N, C-alpha and C positions, 0 to 999 in steps of 0.2 A: 667609183674610186678603187684603186688597188688596195687589198687588205694589208699590204706590206707598207705602203706609203700613206702617211697621214696628211690631211689637208692643212692649209695654212689658217683657215678660219678657226677661231677658238670657240669652244662651247660657252654658253652663258655661265657666268660665275668664275671664269678662269682668266687671269691676267698674265701677260707676258712682258718681260722687260729685259733688254740687253744689258749685260753687266760686264764692263771692262775691269779687269783686276790686274794688279802688279804683284809678283812674287817678291819675297824678301830680298832676292838678289837683283831685282829690277826687271826680270823677265816678264813679258806681257802675256796675259791669258784672257781669253774671251769666254763668256758664259751667257746663258739664257736662263732667266729665272721664271718659272711658272708658279703662280700663286693662286690659291683659292680666294674668292672674295672675302670669306670669313677665315682669316688666318688660323691655321692650326698650331699645335705645339711641336710638331715634328717636321724636320726638314731633311731632305735626302740629296746627296750629290752623286750624279752619274757621270763617270769619266772613263776614258780609255786613253792609254798613252799615245796612240798614233792615229786615232780616228776622231773626227768631230762628233760630239754628242749633242749638238744644238737641236737636232730634230729626232732624238731617240724616241722610239715608239712608246715608251712608258711614261714620258714626262707629262703629257696632257691627262692621261687616265689617272696618274697619281694626284695631280692637282684637282681633278674632279672628285677625288675621294678624300680631299681635305689636307693633303700633304703639300708643303712647299718643296718644289723640286728644281734643282739647279743642274742643267746640262752644261758641263764644263769641258773646254778644250785644253789640252796640255800644250806646251810650247812646241811639241813635236807633231801636232796634228797635220797630216798631209806631207810630212817630211821627217821620216824616221831615221835618216842617215846618222844622226848623232845620238839616237836613242839608246840608252843602256837600261836593260830590264834586269 
């Protein structure tokens, strides 16, 4: 497997869940939650304004180390025409 691309199989002790979210103004966001089997006390959110972070390379290793990690898409992922930074 390429060192840049992670596989879809999860290591033992890591769970993945799709998380649909709605912003306060009604905008829809998609996320993927990676959790260790023994939930820790720290959670991290990884997000970029215009790129999908569902498969960010750090999500699985963070969950393996005991962190809950959410890879979150913004409403502009894949379409930054209306993005203001």
